[in-house]
N, CA, C and O atoms as CSV, one atom per row, in Angstrom:
chain,resi,resn,atom,element,x,y,z
A,1,MET,N,N,4.470,23.760,8.059
A,1,MET,CA,C,3.779,22.608,8.753
A,1,MET,C,C,4.860,22.061,10.215
A,1,MET,O,O,5.945,22.639,10.166
A,2,ALA,N,N,4.816,21.731,10.630
A,2,ALA,CA,C,5.904,20.279,11.184
A,2,ALA,C,C,6.230,19.211,10.935
A,2,ALA,O,O,5.237,18.505,11.110
A,3,SER,N,N,7.258,18.473,10.535
A,3,SER,CA,C,7.234,17.622,9.945
A,3,SER,C,C,6.220,16.474,10.722
A,3,SER,O,O,5.704,15.711,9.905
A,4,HIS,N,N,5.952,16.289,11.729
A,4,HIS,CA,C,5.636,14.810,12.757
A,4,HIS,C,C,4.044,15.422,12.474
A,4,HIS,O,O,3.224,14.510,12.569
A,5,LYS,N,N,3.520,16.547,12.199
A,5,LYS,CA,C,2.339,17.254,11.654
A,5,LYS,C,C,2.056,17.082,10.294
A,5,LYS,O,O,1.011,17.521,9.814
A,6,ALA,N,N,2.724,16.602,9.762
A,6,ALA,CA,C,3.046,15.928,7.863
A,6,ALA,C,C,2.222,14.847,8.608
A,6,ALA,O,O,1.065,14.523,8.878
A,7,GLY,N,N,3.596,14.463,8.786
A,7,GLY,CA,C,2.799,12.590,9.009
A,7,GLY,C,C,1.998,11.901,9.776
A,7,GLY,O,O,1.602,10.766,9.514
A,8,ARG,N,N,1.645,12.710,11.014
A,8,ARG,CA,C,0.437,12.873,11.500
A,8,ARG,C,C,-1.326,12.848,9.908
A,8,ARG,O,O,-2.292,12.177,9.548
A,9,MET,N,N,-0.583,14.091,9.618
A,9,MET,CA,C,-1.598,14.481,8.518
A,9,MET,C,C,-1.656,13.009,7.268
A,9,MET,O,O,-2.641,12.652,6.622
A,10,SER,N,N,-0.269,12.401,7.252
A,10,SER,CA,C,-0.445,11.918,6.362
A,10,SER,C,C,-0.976,10.179,6.971
A,10,SER,O,O,-1.621,9.365,6.310
A,11,GLU,N,N,-0.637,10.064,7.906
A,11,GLU,CA,C,-1.701,8.748,8.604
A,11,GLU,C,C,-2.869,8.909,8.976
A,11,GLU,O,O,-3.483,8.034,9.586
A,12,ASP,N,N,-3.388,10.108,8.653
A,12,ASP,CA,C,-4.642,10.251,8.476
A,12,ASP,C,C,-5.765,10.300,7.221
A,12,ASP,O,O,-6.882,10.143,6.728
A,13,ILE,N,N,-5.049,10.488,7.213
A,13,ILE,CA,C,-4.732,10.713,5.444
A,13,ILE,C,C,-4.943,9.435,4.888
A,13,ILE,O,O,-5.932,9.484,4.157
A,14,ARG,N,N,-4.496,8.438,4.917
A,14,ARG,CA,C,-3.961,7.249,4.675
A,14,ARG,C,C,-5.476,6.661,4.850
A,14,ARG,O,O,-6.163,6.291,3.899
A,15,ARG,N,N,-5.886,6.634,6.217
A,15,ARG,CA,C,-6.723,5.639,6.970
A,15,ARG,C,C,-8.574,6.440,6.372
A,15,ARG,O,O,-9.695,6.011,6.096
A,16,ILE,N,N,-7.833,7.822,6.450
A,16,ILE,CA,C,-8.993,7.916,5.282
A,16,ILE,C,C,-9.454,7.646,4.103
A,16,ILE,O,O,-10.634,7.401,3.852
A,17,ILE,N,N,-8.325,7.684,3.130
A,17,ILE,CA,C,-8.916,7.422,1.937
A,17,ILE,C,C,-9.213,5.854,2.064
A,17,ILE,O,O,-10.347,5.556,1.690
A,18,SER,N,N,-8.230,4.537,2.624
A,18,SER,CA,C,-8.385,3.663,2.847
A,18,SER,C,C,-10.454,2.802,3.297
A,18,SER,O,O,-11.326,2.017,2.925
A,19,GLY,N,N,-10.098,3.675,4.184
A,19,GLY,CA,C,-12.126,3.505,4.982
A,19,GLY,C,C,-13.230,3.962,3.501
A,19,GLY,O,O,-14.339,3.441,3.386
A,20,LYS,N,N,-12.789,4.807,2.655
A,20,LYS,CA,C,-13.709,5.507,2.104
A,20,LYS,C,C,-13.506,4.109,0.565
A,20,LYS,O,O,-14.549,3.641,0.109
A,21,MET,N,N,-12.520,3.768,0.141
A,21,MET,CA,C,-12.963,2.516,-0.941
A,21,MET,C,C,-13.537,2.569,-1.162
A,21,MET,O,O,-14.009,3.205,-2.104
A,22,ALA,N,N,-14.184,1.538,-0.014
A,22,ALA,CA,C,-16.000,0.599,-0.741
A,22,ALA,C,C,-16.591,1.307,-0.938
A,22,ALA,O,O,-17.617,0.734,-1.304
A,23,ASP,N,N,-16.855,3.000,-1.008
A,23,ASP,CA,C,-17.912,3.393,-0.628
A,23,ASP,C,C,-18.057,4.077,-2.025
A,23,ASP,O,O,-18.963,4.778,-2.478
A,24,LEU,N,N,-16.498,3.513,-2.737
A,24,LEU,CA,C,-16.248,4.961,-5.040
A,24,LEU,C,C,-16.545,3.239,-5.368
A,24,LEU,O,O,-16.042,2.128,-5.200
A,25,LYS,N,N,-17.949,4.044,-6.058
A,25,LYS,CA,C,-18.540,3.345,-7.646
A,25,LYS,C,C,-17.558,2.426,-8.473
A,25,LYS,O,O,-17.519,1.202,-8.349
A,26,ASP,N,N,-16.805,3.130,-9.291
A,26,ASP,CA,C,-15.824,2.976,-9.842
A,26,ASP,C,C,-15.243,1.955,-9.808
A,26,ASP,O,O,-14.613,1.433,-8.888
A,27,PRO,N,N,-15.510,1.510,-11.205
A,27,PRO,CA,C,-15.222,-0.279,-11.341
A,27,PRO,C,C,-13.991,-0.634,-11.556
A,27,PRO,O,O,-13.644,-1.803,-11.725
A,28,ARG,N,N,-12.651,1.107,-11.575
A,28,ARG,CA,C,-11.327,0.237,-11.579
A,28,ARG,C,C,-10.692,-0.225,-10.052
A,28,ARG,O,O,-9.818,-1.058,-9.813
A,29,ILE,N,N,-11.722,0.915,-8.824
A,29,ILE,CA,C,-11.154,0.774,-7.608
A,29,ILE,C,C,-12.151,-0.856,-7.331
A,29,ILE,O,O,-12.043,-1.732,-6.473
A,30,ASN,N,N,-12.955,-0.711,-8.340
A,30,ASN,CA,C,-13.774,-2.522,-7.446
A,30,ASN,C,C,-13.803,-2.305,-5.635
A,30,ASN,O,O,-13.437,-3.254,-4.943
A,31,GLY,N,N,-14.221,-1.113,-5.029
A,31,GLY,CA,C,-14.906,-1.579,-3.545
A,31,GLY,C,C,-13.122,-1.716,-2.821
A,31,GLY,O,O,-12.911,-1.916,-1.625
A,32,GLY,N,N,-12.320,-1.595,-3.598
A,32,GLY,CA,C,-11.529,-1.652,-2.408
A,32,GLY,C,C,-10.634,-2.643,-2.589
A,32,GLY,O,O,-9.440,-2.763,-2.314
A,33,GLU,N,N,-12.039,-3.842,-3.487
A,33,GLU,CA,C,-11.290,-5.426,-2.686
A,33,GLU,C,C,-9.389,-5.919,-3.867
A,33,GLU,O,O,-9.205,-6.096,-5.071
A,34,PHE,N,N,-8.651,-5.943,-2.910
A,34,PHE,CA,C,-7.148,-6.243,-3.475
A,34,PHE,C,C,-6.456,-5.521,-2.872
A,34,PHE,O,O,-5.711,-5.873,-1.957
A,35,LEU,N,N,-6.609,-4.288,-3.333
A,35,LEU,CA,C,-6.737,-2.677,-2.755
A,35,LEU,C,C,-6.018,-2.252,-1.884
A,35,LEU,O,O,-6.872,-2.324,-1.001
A,36,THR,N,N,-4.782,-1.693,-1.152
A,36,THR,CA,C,-3.932,-0.721,0.022
A,36,THR,C,C,-3.313,0.699,-0.479
A,36,THR,O,O,-2.627,1.173,-1.385
A,37,VAL,N,N,-3.965,1.041,0.628
A,37,VAL,CA,C,-3.089,2.557,0.225
A,37,VAL,C,C,-1.997,2.156,1.457
A,37,VAL,O,O,-2.115,1.909,2.658
A,38,VAL,N,N,-0.459,2.256,0.148
A,38,VAL,CA,C,0.292,2.073,0.710
A,38,VAL,C,C,0.985,2.738,2.209
A,38,VAL,O,O,1.217,2.292,3.333
A,39,ARG,N,N,1.178,4.241,1.403
A,39,ARG,CA,C,1.440,5.823,2.406
A,39,ARG,C,C,0.627,6.729,1.906
A,39,ARG,O,O,-0.509,6.717,1.432
A,40,CYS,N,N,1.403,7.479,2.098
A,40,CYS,CA,C,0.057,9.111,2.376
A,40,CYS,C,C,1.770,10.100,2.273
A,40,CYS,O,O,2.324,9.991,3.367
A,41,ASP,N,N,2.468,10.795,1.464
A,41,ASP,CA,C,3.102,11.600,2.293
A,41,ASP,C,C,3.237,13.555,1.932
A,41,ASP,O,O,3.760,14.310,1.113
A,42,VAL,N,N,2.402,13.610,3.132
A,42,VAL,CA,C,1.886,14.750,2.777
A,42,VAL,C,C,3.236,16.398,2.681
A,42,VAL,O,O,3.730,16.279,3.802
A,43,ALA,N,N,3.785,17.346,2.199
A,43,ALA,CA,C,4.665,17.659,1.314
A,43,ALA,C,C,4.329,19.196,2.897
A,43,ALA,O,O,3.234,19.621,3.265
A,44,ARG,N,N,6.022,19.690,3.533
A,44,ARG,CA,C,5.762,20.046,5.115
A,44,ARG,C,C,4.590,20.926,4.884
A,44,ARG,O,O,3.927,20.988,5.919
A,45,ASP,N,N,4.196,21.471,4.137
A,45,ASP,CA,C,3.813,22.618,4.307
A,45,ASP,C,C,2.147,22.507,3.927
A,45,ASP,O,O,1.239,23.335,4.004
A,46,GLY,N,N,2.180,21.412,3.582
A,46,GLY,CA,C,0.559,20.854,3.553
A,46,GLY,C,C,-0.254,20.833,2.671
A,46,GLY,O,O,-1.341,20.260,2.740
A,47,SER,N,N,0.179,21.466,1.713
A,47,SER,CA,C,-0.535,21.588,-0.301
A,47,SER,C,C,-0.522,20.602,-1.026
A,47,SER,O,O,-1.000,20.706,-2.156
A,48,PHE,N,N,0.092,19.224,-0.529
A,48,PHE,CA,C,0.122,18.555,-1.446
A,48,PHE,C,C,0.032,17.352,-1.038
A,48,PHE,O,O,0.178,17.264,0.181
A,49,CYS,N,N,-0.245,15.896,-1.837
A,49,CYS,CA,C,0.071,14.748,-0.303
A,49,CYS,C,C,-0.354,13.721,-2.007
A,49,CYS,O,O,-1.388,13.590,-2.662
A,50,ARG,N,N,0.941,13.237,-2.144
A,50,ARG,CA,C,1.286,11.888,-2.803
A,50,ARG,C,C,0.597,11.027,-2.160
A,50,ARG,O,O,0.677,11.417,-0.995
A,51,VAL,N,N,-0.156,9.918,-2.182
A,51,VAL,CA,C,-0.363,8.791,-2.108
A,51,VAL,C,C,-0.201,7.541,-3.276
A,51,VAL,O,O,-0.494,7.390,-4.462
A,52,TYR,N,N,0.469,6.721,-2.158
A,52,TYR,CA,C,0.436,4.945,-3.456
A,52,TYR,C,C,-0.319,3.832,-3.375
A,52,TYR,O,O,-0.731,3.473,-2.272
A,53,ILE,N,N,-0.587,3.185,-4.412
A,53,ILE,CA,C,-1.421,2.515,-3.845
A,53,ILE,C,C,-0.954,1.591,-4.872
A,53,ILE,O,O,-0.512,1.762,-6.008
A,54,SER,N,N,-1.311,-0.059,-3.714
A,54,SER,CA,C,-0.900,-1.107,-4.168
A,54,SER,C,C,-1.690,-2.124,-4.614
A,54,SER,O,O,-2.844,-2.027,-4.196
A,55,SER,N,N,-1.399,-3.433,-5.588
A,55,SER,CA,C,-2.813,-3.756,-5.968
A,55,SER,C,C,-2.308,-5.627,-5.385
A,55,SER,O,O,-1.951,-6.282,-6.364
A,56,PHE,N,N,-2.276,-6.114,-4.581
A,56,PHE,CA,C,-2.260,-7.750,-5.077
A,56,PHE,C,C,-2.535,-8.364,-6.236
A,56,PHE,O,O,-2.608,-9.577,-6.432
A,57,LYS,N,N,-2.687,-7.472,-7.010
A,57,LYS,CA,C,-2.793,-8.790,-8.584
A,57,LYS,C,C,-2.108,-7.668,-8.685
A,57,LYS,O,O,-2.762,-7.069,-9.538
A,58,GLY,N,N,-1.436,-7.140,-8.459
A,58,GLY,CA,C,-0.277,-7.053,-9.446
A,58,GLY,C,C,0.430,-4.721,-9.393
A,58,GLY,O,O,-0.106,-3.813,-8.759
A,59,ILE,N,N,1.450,-4.655,-10.148
A,59,ILE,CA,C,0.498,-3.389,-10.627
A,59,ILE,C,C,-0.296,-2.850,-11.414
A,59,ILE,O,O,-1.231,-2.120,-11.083
A,60,GLU,N,N,0.063,-3.218,-12.710
A,60,GLU,CA,C,-1.373,-3.519,-13.782
A,60,GLU,C,C,-2.519,-3.075,-13.113
A,60,GLU,O,O,-3.228,-2.078,-13.244
A,61,GLU,N,N,-2.532,-3.736,-12.602
A,61,GLU,CA,C,-4.229,-3.695,-11.553
A,61,GLU,C,C,-3.942,-1.900,-10.692
A,61,GLU,O,O,-4.805,-1.023,-10.679
A,62,ALA,N,N,-2.651,-1.778,-10.117
A,62,ALA,CA,C,-2.872,-0.664,-9.230
A,62,ALA,C,C,-3.213,0.359,-10.281
A,62,ALA,O,O,-4.206,1.085,-10.265
A,63,LYS,N,N,-1.788,0.312,-11.663
A,63,LYS,CA,C,-2.208,1.472,-12.641
A,63,LYS,C,C,-3.706,1.886,-12.602
A,63,LYS,O,O,-4.054,3.049,-12.397
A,64,LYS,N,N,-4.420,1.039,-12.775
A,64,LYS,CA,C,-5.505,0.935,-13.422
A,64,LYS,C,C,-6.619,1.770,-12.072
A,64,LYS,O,O,-7.306,2.699,-12.497
A,65,ALA,N,N,-6.665,1.653,-11.559
A,65,ALA,CA,C,-6.838,1.822,-9.399
A,65,ALA,C,C,-6.921,2.947,-9.578
A,65,ALA,O,O,-8.040,3.450,-9.476
A,66,VAL,N,N,-4.987,4.365,-10.144
A,66,VAL,CA,C,-4.986,5.117,-9.849
A,66,VAL,C,C,-6.372,6.602,-10.643
A,66,VAL,O,O,-6.958,7.651,-10.378
A,67,LYS,N,N,-6.149,5.509,-11.732
A,67,LYS,CA,C,-7.224,5.783,-12.385
A,67,LYS,C,C,-8.532,6.453,-11.723
A,67,LYS,O,O,-9.157,7.510,-11.649
A,68,GLY,N,N,-8.519,5.340,-11.366
A,68,GLY,CA,C,-10.423,4.778,-9.982
A,68,GLY,C,C,-10.358,6.451,-9.232
A,68,GLY,O,O,-11.343,7.188,-9.189
A,69,PHE,N,N,-9.172,6.768,-8.757
A,69,PHE,CA,C,-8.844,7.124,-7.777
A,69,PHE,C,C,-8.399,8.995,-7.929
A,69,PHE,O,O,-8.554,9.874,-7.081
A,70,GLU,N,N,-7.894,9.085,-9.156
A,70,GLU,CA,C,-7.744,10.184,-9.912
A,70,GLU,C,C,-9.453,10.502,-10.136
A,70,GLU,O,O,-9.872,11.618,-9.831
A,71,SER,N,N,-10.256,9.610,-10.603
A,71,SER,CA,C,-11.592,10.611,-10.994
A,71,SER,C,C,-12.535,11.073,-9.362
A,71,SER,O,O,-13.205,12.007,-8.920
A,72,ALA,N,N,-11.956,9.533,-8.872
A,72,ALA,CA,C,-12.592,10.210,-7.240
A,72,ALA,C,C,-11.991,11.268,-6.384
A,72,ALA,O,O,-12.176,11.407,-5.175
A,73,THR,N,N,-11.181,12.062,-7.234
A,73,THR,CA,C,-10.021,13.093,-6.291
A,73,THR,C,C,-10.882,14.045,-5.270
A,73,THR,O,O,-10.824,14.075,-4.041
A,74,GLY,N,N,-11.851,14.955,-6.329
A,74,GLY,CA,C,-13.099,16.077,-5.178
A,74,GLY,C,C,-13.796,15.276,-3.946
A,74,GLY,O,O,-14.074,15.740,-2.840
A,75,TYR,N,N,-14.050,13.686,-4.516
A,75,TYR,CA,C,-15.113,13.715,-3.439
A,75,TYR,C,C,-14.170,13.540,-2.571
A,75,TYR,O,O,-14.169,14.564,-1.888
A,76,LEU,N,N,-12.909,12.434,-1.992
A,76,LEU,CA,C,-11.936,11.739,-1.390
A,76,LEU,C,C,-11.096,13.874,-0.932
A,76,LEU,O,O,-10.549,13.808,0.169
A,77,LYS,N,N,-11.062,14.336,-1.120
A,77,LYS,CA,C,-10.234,14.893,-0.735
A,77,LYS,C,C,-11.780,16.542,0.481
A,77,LYS,O,O,-11.552,17.319,1.408
A,78,ARG,N,N,-13.594,16.107,-0.662
A,78,ARG,CA,C,-14.293,16.771,0.033
A,78,ARG,C,C,-14.297,16.320,1.219
A,78,ARG,O,O,-14.491,17.142,2.114
A,79,GLU,N,N,-14.038,14.560,1.668
A,79,GLU,CA,C,-14.314,13.519,2.532
A,79,GLU,C,C,-13.142,13.877,3.053
A,79,GLU,O,O,-13.314,13.235,4.089
A,80,ILE,N,N,-12.188,14.318,3.193
A,80,ILE,CA,C,-10.707,14.125,4.449
A,80,ILE,C,C,-10.634,15.502,4.402
A,80,ILE,O,O,-9.449,15.791,4.570
A,81,SER,N,N,-11.511,16.819,4.214
A,81,SER,CA,C,-11.541,18.369,4.966
A,81,SER,C,C,-12.506,17.681,5.918
A,81,SER,O,O,-12.135,17.129,6.954
A,82,ASN,N,N,-13.407,17.728,5.622
A,82,ASN,CA,C,-14.810,16.985,6.945
A,82,ASN,C,C,-14.485,16.567,7.960
A,82,ASN,O,O,-14.872,16.795,9.106
A,83,VAL,N,N,-13.273,15.521,7.295
A,83,VAL,CA,C,-13.070,14.869,9.228
A,83,VAL,C,C,-12.163,15.175,9.763
A,83,VAL,O,O,-12.043,14.833,10.939
A,84,LEU,N,N,-11.081,15.999,9.081
A,84,LEU,CA,C,-9.838,16.394,9.199
A,84,LEU,C,C,-9.980,17.585,9.804
A,84,LEU,O,O,-9.269,17.749,10.796
A,85,GLY,N,N,-10.921,18.744,9.395
A,85,GLY,CA,C,-11.009,20.152,9.918
A,85,GLY,C,C,-10.957,20.601,9.038
A,85,GLY,O,O,-11.998,21.258,9.070
A,86,LEU,N,N,-10.299,20.910,7.697
A,86,LEU,CA,C,-9.059,21.708,7.090
A,86,LEU,C,C,-9.810,23.084,6.350
A,86,LEU,O,O,-10.981,23.061,6.727
A,87,LYS,N,N,-9.702,23.647,5.919
A,87,LYS,CA,C,-9.908,24.647,4.999
A,87,LYS,C,C,-10.296,25.105,3.668
A,87,LYS,O,O,-11.022,25.805,2.963
A,88,LYS,N,N,-8.947,23.906,3.822
A,88,LYS,CA,C,-8.339,23.639,2.243
A,88,LYS,C,C,-7.291,22.132,2.615
A,88,LYS,O,O,-6.373,21.803,3.365
A,89,CYS,N,N,-8.114,21.586,1.582
A,89,CYS,CA,C,-7.372,20.265,1.652
A,89,CYS,C,C,-6.217,19.869,0.382
A,89,CYS,O,O,-6.313,20.195,-0.801
A,90,PRO,N,N,-5.160,19.101,1.002
A,90,PRO,CA,C,-3.706,19.238,0.305
A,90,PRO,C,C,-4.441,18.837,-1.610
A,90,PRO,O,O,-5.412,18.104,-1.795
A,91,GLU,N,N,-3.828,19.385,-2.491
A,91,GLU,CA,C,-3.683,18.690,-3.620
A,91,GLU,C,C,-3.945,16.851,-4.281
A,91,GLU,O,O,-3.229,16.783,-5.279
A,92,LEU,N,N,-4.548,15.701,-4.107
A,92,LEU,CA,C,-3.974,14.719,-4.121
A,92,LEU,C,C,-2.994,14.163,-5.619
A,92,LEU,O,O,-3.215,14.556,-6.764
A,93,LYS,N,N,-2.254,13.488,-5.340
A,93,LYS,CA,C,-1.401,12.647,-6.582
A,93,LYS,C,C,-1.384,11.346,-5.806
A,93,LYS,O,O,-1.251,11.047,-4.619
A,94,PHE,N,N,-1.568,10.696,-6.928
A,94,PHE,CA,C,-1.877,9.004,-6.738
A,94,PHE,C,C,-0.816,8.216,-8.086
A,94,PHE,O,O,-0.640,8.359,-9.296
A,95,VAL,N,N,-0.189,7.146,-6.704
A,95,VAL,CA,C,0.995,6.577,-7.551
A,95,VAL,C,C,0.794,5.202,-7.412
A,95,VAL,O,O,0.684,4.626,-6.330
A,96,ALA,N,N,0.737,4.560,-8.767
A,96,ALA,CA,C,0.805,3.189,-8.832
A,96,ALA,C,C,2.114,2.592,-7.660
A,96,ALA,O,O,3.234,3.100,-7.607
A,97,ASP,N,N,1.787,1.777,-7.051
A,97,ASP,CA,C,2.729,0.707,-5.935
A,97,ASP,C,C,2.841,-0.063,-6.332
A,97,ASP,O,O,1.842,-0.655,-6.740
A,98,ASP,N,N,4.430,-0.748,-6.543
A,98,ASP,CA,C,4.108,-2.730,-6.195
A,98,ASP,C,C,5.147,-3.200,-5.458
A,98,ASP,O,O,5.945,-4.124,-5.618
A,99,SER,N,N,4.925,-2.120,-4.355
A,99,SER,CA,C,5.595,-2.730,-2.795
A,99,SER,C,C,5.147,-3.781,-2.466
A,99,SER,O,O,5.820,-4.543,-1.772
A,100,ILE,N,N,3.230,-4.260,-3.097
A,100,ILE,CA,C,3.079,-5.893,-1.451
A,100,ILE,C,C,3.383,-6.369,-3.087
A,100,ILE,O,O,3.151,-7.560,-2.881
A,101,GLU,N,N,3.788,-6.319,-4.812
A,101,GLU,CA,C,4.113,-7.231,-5.342
A,101,GLU,C,C,5.767,-7.598,-4.685
A,101,GLU,O,O,5.830,-8.624,-4.009
A,102,HIS,N,N,6.414,-7.195,-4.780
A,102,HIS,CA,C,7.467,-7.197,-4.545
A,102,HIS,C,C,8.028,-7.474,-3.164
A,102,HIS,O,O,9.099,-8.043,-2.949
A,103,SER,N,N,7.002,-6.908,-2.050
A,103,SER,CA,C,6.810,-8.062,-0.431
A,103,SER,C,C,6.959,-9.250,-0.774
A,103,SER,O,O,7.650,-10.092,-0.200
A,104,ALA,N,N,6.336,-9.378,-1.703
A,104,ALA,CA,C,5.359,-11.373,-2.111
A,104,ALA,C,C,6.221,-11.731,-3.371
A,104,ALA,O,O,5.783,-12.640,-4.077
A,105,ALA,N,N,7.052,-11.303,-3.629
A,105,ALA,CA,C,8.333,-12.212,-3.874
A,105,ALA,C,C,9.519,-12.476,-2.925
A,105,ALA,O,O,9.803,-13.658,-2.732
A,106,ILE,N,N,10.076,-11.747,-2.454
A,106,ILE,CA,C,11.259,-11.579,-1.465
A,106,ILE,C,C,9.948,-12.596,-0.567
A,106,ILE,O,O,10.015,-13.734,-1.030
A,107,THR,N,N,9.101,-12.530,0.266
A,107,THR,CA,C,8.807,-13.928,0.567
A,107,THR,C,C,8.695,-15.629,0.349
A,107,THR,O,O,8.981,-16.711,0.862
A,108,LYS,N,N,8.237,-15.168,-0.483
A,108,LYS,CA,C,8.798,-16.546,-1.842
A,108,LYS,C,C,10.109,-17.078,-1.355
A,108,LYS,O,O,10.321,-18.181,-0.852
A,109,LYS,N,N,10.978,-16.078,-1.598
A,109,LYS,CA,C,12.822,-16.212,-2.353
A,109,LYS,C,C,12.348,-16.584,-0.806
A,109,LYS,O,O,11.276,-17.110,-1.104
A,110,LEU,N,N,12.406,-16.672,0.608
A,110,LEU,CA,C,12.783,-16.373,1.398
A,110,LEU,C,C,12.157,-18.231,1.494
A,110,LEU,O,O,12.887,-19.221,1.446
A,111,ARG,N,N,10.531,-18.218,1.648
A,111,ARG,CA,C,10.803,-19.171,2.168
A,111,ARG,C,C,11.134,-20.580,1.183
A,111,ARG,O,O,11.185,-21.773,1.481
A,112,GLU,N,N,11.303,-19.954,0.066
A,112,GLU,CA,C,12.711,-21.912,-0.319
A,112,GLU,C,C,13.687,-21.507,-0.267
A,112,GLU,O,O,14.526,-22.182,-0.863
A,113,LEU,N,N,14.152,-20.355,0.359
A,113,LEU,CA,C,15.841,-20.283,0.621
A,113,LEU,C,C,15.756,-21.261,1.842
A,113,LEU,O,O,16.705,-22.035,1.972
A,114,VAL,N,N,14.660,-21.324,2.820
A,114,VAL,CA,C,14.587,-21.886,4.862
A,114,VAL,C,C,13.939,-23.763,3.774
A,114,VAL,O,O,14.212,-24.909,4.131
A,115,LYS,N,N,13.298,-23.445,2.808
A,115,LYS,CA,C,13.324,-25.139,2.387
A,115,LYS,C,C,14.562,-25.527,1.915
A,115,LYS,O,O,15.080,-26.481,2.494
A,116,ASP,N,N,14.996,-25.152,1.248
A,116,ASP,CA,C,16.221,-25.577,1.089
A,116,ASP,C,C,17.472,-25.561,1.916
A,116,ASP,O,O,18.574,-26.026,1.626
A,117,THR,N,N,17.033,-24.845,3.158
A,117,THR,CA,C,18.386,-25.350,4.501
A,117,THR,C,C,18.026,-26.209,5.569
A,117,THR,O,O,18.753,-26.501,6.519
A,118,ALA,N,N,16.630,-26.678,5.325
A,118,ALA,CA,C,16.114,-27.263,6.050
A,118,ALA,C,C,16.590,-28.755,5.376
A,118,ALA,O,O,17.000,-29.764,5.951
A,119,ASP,N,N,16.353,-28.467,3.805
A,119,ASP,CA,C,16.493,-29.787,3.232
A,119,ASP,C,C,17.789,-30.427,3.227
A,119,ASP,O,O,18.020,-31.616,3.007
A,120,GLU,N,N,18.342,-29.804,3.407
A,120,GLU,CA,C,20.282,-29.619,3.416
A,120,GLU,C,C,20.193,-30.359,4.767
A,120,GLU,O,O,20.073,-31.580,4.863
A,121,ALA,N,N,20.260,-29.536,5.753
A,121,ALA,CA,C,20.201,-29.949,6.840
A,121,ALA,C,C,19.700,-31.675,7.259
A,121,ALA,O,O,20.407,-32.544,7.771
A,122,GLU,N,N,18.765,-31.733,6.985
A,122,GLU,CA,C,18.386,-33.456,6.978
A,122,GLU,C,C,19.230,-34.082,5.933
A,122,GLU,O,O,19.288,-35.223,6.392
A,123,ASP,N,N,20.244,-34.124,4.335
A,123,ASP,CA,C,20.381,-34.570,4.384
A,123,ASP,C,C,21.648,-34.873,4.942
A,123,ASP,O,O,22.057,-36.034,4.990
A,124,GLU,N,N,22.468,-33.654,5.477
A,124,GLU,CA,C,23.434,-34.611,6.109
A,124,GLU,C,C,23.067,-34.915,7.518
A,124,GLU,O,O,23.782,-35.724,8.109
A,125,LEU,N,N,22.087,-34.401,8.123
A,125,LEU,CA,C,21.005,-35.093,9.030
A,125,LEU,C,C,21.688,-36.846,8.695
A,125,LEU,O,O,22.719,-37.411,9.059
A,126,ASP,N,N,20.962,-37.108,8.163
A,126,ASP,CA,C,20.850,-38.744,7.989
A,126,ASP,C,C,21.971,-38.920,7.802
A,126,ASP,O,O,22.576,-39.603,8.629
A,127,GLU,N,N,22.810,-38.283,6.451
A,127,GLU,CA,C,24.585,-38.540,6.102
A,127,GLU,C,C,25.301,-39.413,7.543
A,127,GLU,O,O,25.653,-40.592,7.504
A,128,ASP,N,N,25.426,-38.261,9.100
A,128,ASP,CA,C,26.129,-38.432,10.022
A,128,ASP,C,C,25.082,-39.911,10.949
A,128,ASP,O,O,25.637,-40.832,11.547
A,129,ASN,N,N,23.546,-39.749,10.819
A,129,ASN,CA,C,23.161,-40.963,11.467
A,129,ASN,C,C,24.038,-42.148,10.993
A,129,ASN,O,O,24.855,-42.810,11.634
A,130,GLY,N,N,23.623,-42.245,9.607
A,130,GLY,CA,C,23.930,-43.530,8.181
A,130,GLY,C,C,25.548,-43.782,8.493
A,130,GLY,O,O,26.055,-44.828,8.087
A,131,GLU,N,N,26.268,-42.905,9.147
A,131,GLU,CA,C,27.492,-43.551,9.292
A,131,GLU,C,C,27.656,-43.595,10.812
A,131,GLU,O,O,28.829,-43.809,11.118
A,132,GLY,N,N,27.281,-43.531,11.289
A,132,GLY,CA,C,27.282,-43.358,12.909
A,132,GLY,C,C,26.971,-45.237,13.629
A,132,GLY,O,O,26.920,-45.432,14.844
């Protein structure tokens, strides 16, 4: 399978799983609330797909959701096959991902840095105005 085809299939699978989260009744998934399918990586031959799941509530919630997705693998593979018209759907492997949590931490640090820099600039401006 050409890499562009695998890339397109990865995005299609990500979109389908994201869309089906609300249909899943597993309490570990909770209708996809606070969950995101971050990305999917389909093998070049199309036989395997790693699906990265992240939660706004942290890595522990993502790990719980992975167990729920593993229980729903058959349903999701059927849906993927039907939507994409595949004779054989890739094997799905769900992985907990902490990228949302990591991104939030970086954003928080950047905001603190900007605030500190703005405070320092304001202090310098006050000092300059006081001397003149």
